C-alpha positions, 0 to 999 in steps of 0.5 A, a space after each residue: 499499499 505504501 509503495 502504491 502511494 508514493 506519487 499520488 494524490 489522496 484523501 488526507 483523513 485516509 492517509 492519517 488513518 492508515 499511517 496512525 495504524 502503521 506507527 502503531 504496528 511499527 512501535 510494537 516491533 521496533 527492536 534492533 536486528 528484528 525488523 519485520 520489513 528489512 530482513 533476510 526473509 523478505 525479498 520482494 522488491 516493491 519499489 523500482 524508482 530508486 537504486 537505493 530504495 527496494 521498498 520493503 519498508 512501508 513507512 518509507 512509502 507512506 512518508 513519500 505519500 505525505 511528501 506529496 499531500 501536505 495537508 495530510 502531512 501537516 495533519 500527521 505531524 500537527 502540534 498536540 492540543 493545548 501546546 500553545 505558541 512555541 515549543 519548549 518541552 518534549 511534551 509539546 511535540 507530536 508522538 508521531 514525529 517524536 518516534 520517527 526522528 528520535 526512537 525509530 530504528 531505521 535501516 538502509 534498504 538497497 538492492 543487493 547488487 548496487 546501491 550504497 548502503 550508507 543511504 537510509 531511503 526512509 530518512 530522505 522520505 521523512 524530510 520529504 514529508 516534514 517539507 510538505 507538512 511545514 511549507 504547504 507545498 508537495 516537496 517536488 512541487 514545480 514553480 511557475 506551473 499551472 498546477 502550483 501557485 508560485 505564479 506572481 500574485 499567488 501566496 504564501 502557503 504557510 499557515 498557523 498549523 504548518 508553523 506549528 509543525 516547523 516549532 517542533 522541528 526547530 525544537 528537535 534539531 535545535 536541541 542538545 541531540 540535534 547535531 548528532 541527529 543531523 549527522 546521523 540523518 544526513 539525508 534530512 539535511 536538504 529538507 531541514 535546510 529548505 525548511 529553514 529557508 521557508 521560515 527565514 522571516 520568522 527566524 530573523 524575527 526570533 532574532 531581533 529584540 533582546 532575548 525574547 523582549 522587544 521584538 521587531 514586527 516592523 522590520 520583520 512583518 508577519 507574512 501570515 497568520 499565526 506566525 511561528 514562534 521559535 524564540 531567540 535561543 531556539 532560532 540560535 540553536 536551530 541556525 547553529 545546527 543547520 550551519 554545520 551541514 554543508 548543504 543545509 548551510 548553503 540553502 539557508 544562507 542563500 535564503 537569509 541573503 535574498 530575504 534581507 536584500 529584499 527587506 532593503 528594497 521594501 524600505 527605501 530611504 523615504 522615512 526615518 522609519 523605513 530606514 530604521 527597518 533597513 538598518 535592523 533587517 541588515 544587522 539581524 541578517 548579519 547576526 544570522 549569517 554570523 551564526 551560520 558561518 561560525 557553525 560551518 567553520 567549527 564543523 570543518 575544523 572538527 570533521 577534518 581535524 588536521 587535514 588542512 586541504 580537506 578543510 579548505 575544499 569544504 569551506 571553499 564548498 560553503 562559500 559557493 552559496 551565492 551561486 544558488 542566486 543563478 535561476 531564482 524564480 520570484 512571485 507573489 512574495 516568495 522566491 523559488 530557489 534551485 540547487 545546482 545540478 538538480 531537478 525541481 525536488 530540489 527547489 527551495 522556496 523562501 519568503 520575501 519581505 515584499 511582493 514586488 522585486 526590487 534593485 538589491 534582489 535582482 542584483 543577486 539573481 544570477 550572480 556568481 562569486 569567485 570559487 578561489 580558495 588560498 592554495 599558497 604553501 603553508 603548513 597545515 595550521 596556518 593554511 587552515 587559519 587563512 582559509 578561515 579568515 577568507 571564509 569569513 572575509 566573504 561574509 562581510 564582504 557580501 554584507 558590505 555589498 548589500 549595504 553599498 547598493 542600499 546607499 546606491 539606491 538611496 543617495 539621500 540618507 539624510 533622514 538617518 542621524 546614526 547612518 554613519 554607524 551602519 558599517 560597524 553596526 553590521 560588522 559587529 552584528 556579524 561578530 555577535 552571531 558568531 559570538 552567540 553560535 560559540 557560547 549560545 548555540 550547539 557545538 560542532 558534532 564529534 564522532 
């Protein structure tokens, strides 16, 4: 049944009824080396679409069905009744979500001849289901098509219910176990990155203000009713975990940059309020970037230890996130960001601050950066340090370019008395984010 349901559009209640019974049955048999699905005597191949998924695990097929049925997926992973806004304890996490992310024993289901036994297809399917549940889009929805509302004038599909799913995801993967979970469930990295990108405006809102006080709804207005509440610490934790993985770091950084640029476009220097909003969007974006970059740098250093060349290559790949700007499709206050070398299944749907696209966003779309990494012959410690400096230097340079573009578009900035402090404010915010990632975020994963 699960394999038959992989690609169809099914009744939400049917999927949830089936899924609840499947999970209940599966929980009773969740024993090490005793899987009723993947074993030596169950040799029927039921999925012929992936070299790494024979289709014997019905949970994988069911989750793929949820990935194509957003309404059913949102319902399946809904917050428990009475949880309220935000999630700050395990009792506020859906039991299905908790079981599938933290308790279930997942096994590889590759074909005997061929396939990669390090790949767990179920993790990929879980990511697809969570994407659909949190964004309102089927995970492989194609933009600008007649079927899916990604054309200009259509809306963001997030709701209070989808936000409730995202709050749980942020709590789980931003927890103390988050780095280990992401490392062991690496097939979820792209999906977690896409979910972070889809809620980047709410993440920035969580970072704004002082702790959980004095939030900035003017600079980060809610784009839908019942916006996600992550809290300041929750936003820091989640970003510090996403930043550790090359894929999730790149996806969220691209969405963050796009959102910041769109906020600058949405707040031309025509009033003191607009200038304040632009300033806050730029500094908060710098703070988020600092958290992400610090996490990426620390993880590269921890993963490769004294292997300077591998550290360099890892940070070099992470520095190429700007290439994600090529091929961005914008409409209706959202952007569809394609991941290079991939199909529609890797599209990232991210919010923009305004429905119309201004010069700052247009400048980013299609822009590319230099892939070069310092190759000078130095001892490993010095070479790694130099690469780290260059990686962070690119971060400040890109933020500086955004500020320069705002000045170019708004030559009369005399409405703002403190405009001369902007450059220092942006640098301080980037450093603040890096420091928060170090002292308040989650540490790099260690084997």
